[in-house]
DSSP file (Angstrom, degrees, kcal/mol; ACC not computed):
  #  RESIDUE AA STRUCTURE BP1 BP2  ACC     N-H-->O    O-->H-N    N-H-->O    O-->H-N    TCO  KAPPA ALPHA  PHI   PSI    X-CA   Y-CA   Z-CA
    1    1 A X              0   0    0      0, 0.0     2,-0.4     0, 0.0     0, 0.0   0.000 360.0 360.0 360.0 133.0    0.0    0.0    0.0
    2    2 A X        -     0   0    0      1,-0.0     2,-0.6     0, 0.0     0, 0.0  -0.639 360.0-163.2 -78.5 128.8    1.3    3.4   -1.0
    3    3 A X        -     0   0    0     -2,-0.4    -1,-0.0     2,-0.0     0, 0.0  -0.955  16.3-136.0-114.4 112.6    1.5    5.9    2.0
    4    4 A X        -     0   0    0     -2,-0.6     3,-0.1     1,-0.1     4,-0.0  -0.284   8.3-132.8 -66.6 152.7    1.8    9.5    0.9
    5    5 A X  S    S+     0   0    0      1,-0.1     2,-0.3     2,-0.0    -1,-0.1   0.775  88.8  28.8 -74.9 -26.8    4.4   11.8    2.6
    6    6 A X  S >  S-     0   0    0      0, 0.0     3,-1.8     0, 0.0     4,-0.3  -0.980  93.0 -96.5-137.6 145.3    1.9   14.6    3.1
    7    7 A X  T 3  S+     0   0    0     -2,-0.3    -2,-0.0     1,-0.3    27,-0.0  -0.299 111.9  19.9 -59.3 146.4   -1.8   14.8    3.6
    8    8 A X  T 3  S+     0   0    0      2,-0.2    -1,-0.3    26,-0.2     3,-0.2   0.584  88.4 120.8  65.8  13.8   -3.7   15.6    0.3
    9    9 A X  S <  S+     0   0    0     -3,-1.8     2,-0.4     1,-0.3    -2,-0.1   0.830  82.1  25.3 -71.8 -31.7   -0.6   14.4   -1.6
   10   10 A X  S    S+     0   0    0     -4,-0.3     2,-0.3    24,-0.2    -1,-0.3  -0.969  79.8 164.4-136.0 117.6   -2.7   11.7   -3.3
   11   11 A X        -     0   0    0     -2,-0.4     2,-0.4    -3,-0.2    23,-0.2  -0.901  25.6-146.1-131.7 159.8   -6.5   12.2   -3.8
   12   12 A X  E     -A   33   0A   0     21,-2.5    21,-2.7    -2,-0.3     2,-0.3  -0.982  17.3-168.5-123.5 139.6   -9.3   10.6   -5.8
   13   13 A X  E     +A   32   0A   0     -2,-0.4     2,-0.3    19,-0.2    19,-0.2  -0.952  11.1 163.4-128.5 147.8  -12.3   12.6   -7.1
   14   14 A X  E     -A   31   0A   0     17,-2.1    17,-3.1    -2,-0.3     2,-0.4  -0.977  27.8-130.9-154.6 161.1  -15.6   11.6   -8.6
   15   15 A X  E     -A   30   0A   0     -2,-0.3     2,-0.7    15,-0.2    15,-0.2  -0.976  10.0-149.1-118.7 131.3  -19.0   13.1   -9.3
   16   16 A X  E     +A   29   0A   0     13,-3.0    13,-2.1    -2,-0.4     3,-0.2  -0.894  31.3 179.7 -97.8 113.5  -22.2   11.3   -8.4
   17   17 A X        +     0   0    0     -2,-0.7    11,-0.1    11,-0.2    -2,-0.0  -0.629  45.9  52.2-113.0 168.3  -24.7   12.4  -11.0
   18   18 A X        +     0   0    0      9,-0.4    -1,-0.2     1,-0.2    10,-0.1   0.661  70.0 144.7  84.3  17.5  -28.4   11.7  -11.8
   19   19 A X        -     0   0    0      8,-1.5    -1,-0.2    -3,-0.2     2,-0.1  -0.446  61.4 -84.8 -82.6 159.9  -29.7   12.6   -8.4
   20   20 A X        -     0   0    0     -2,-0.1     2,-0.2     1,-0.1    -1,-0.1  -0.403  54.0-104.6 -61.6 141.3  -33.1   14.2   -7.8
   21   21 A X        -     0   0    0      6,-0.1     6,-0.2     1,-0.1    -1,-0.1  -0.463  33.5-134.5 -71.3 135.6  -32.8   18.0   -8.1
   22   22 A X    >   -     0   0    0      4,-2.5     3,-1.5    -2,-0.2    -1,-0.1  -0.224  32.1 -95.3 -79.8 176.5  -32.8   20.0   -4.8
   23   23 A X  T 3  S+     0   0    0      1,-0.3    -1,-0.1     2,-0.1    -2,-0.1   0.736 128.7  52.6 -65.6 -21.5  -34.9   23.1   -4.2
   24   24 A X  T 3  S-     0   0    0      2,-0.1    -1,-0.3     0, 0.0    -3,-0.0   0.398 123.7-104.8 -93.2   1.1  -31.7   25.1   -5.1
   25   25 A X  S <  S+     0   0    0     -3,-1.5     2,-0.3     1,-0.3    -2,-0.1   0.546  71.9 141.9  92.1   8.4  -31.3   23.2   -8.4
   26   26 A X        +     0   0    0      1,-0.1    -4,-2.5    -6,-0.0    -1,-0.3  -0.635  14.4 159.7 -86.1 140.8  -28.4   21.0   -7.4
   27   27 A X        +     0   0    0     -2,-0.3    -8,-1.5    -6,-0.2    -9,-0.4   0.163  51.8  76.1-143.8  20.0  -28.3   17.4   -8.7
   28   28 A X        -     0   0    0    -11,-0.1     2,-0.4   -10,-0.1   -11,-0.2  -0.985  56.5-153.8-135.2 143.5  -24.6   16.4   -8.4
   29   29 A X  E     -A   16   0A   0    -13,-2.1   -13,-3.0    -2,-0.3     2,-0.6  -0.977  12.3-145.4-115.8 132.0  -22.4   15.4   -5.4
   30   30 A X  E     -A   15   0A   0     -2,-0.4     2,-0.5   -15,-0.2   -15,-0.2  -0.871  16.9-161.1 -95.8 119.5  -18.6   15.9   -5.6
   31   31 A X  E     -A   14   0A   0    -17,-3.1   -17,-2.1    -2,-0.6     2,-0.4  -0.899   9.3-176.7-107.4 125.7  -16.8   13.1   -3.8
   32   32 A X  E     -A   13   0A   0     -2,-0.5     2,-0.5   -19,-0.2   -19,-0.2  -0.990   1.6-173.9-123.5 126.7  -13.2   13.6   -2.6
   33   33 A X  E      A   12   0A   0    -21,-2.7   -21,-2.5    -2,-0.4    -2,-0.0  -0.981 360.0 360.0-121.6 125.6  -11.2   10.8   -1.0
   34   34 A X              0   0    0     -2,-0.5   -24,-0.2   -23,-0.2   -26,-0.2   0.421 360.0 360.0-106.5 360.0   -7.7   11.4    0.4
């Protein structure tokens, strides 16, 4: 397993799409894993 030297040195990002629209018009979640 790779262990980064500093926090946030290696991250993964993804978008969860196709969700029901909120009252403010949002329908996507941004997922960040460090």
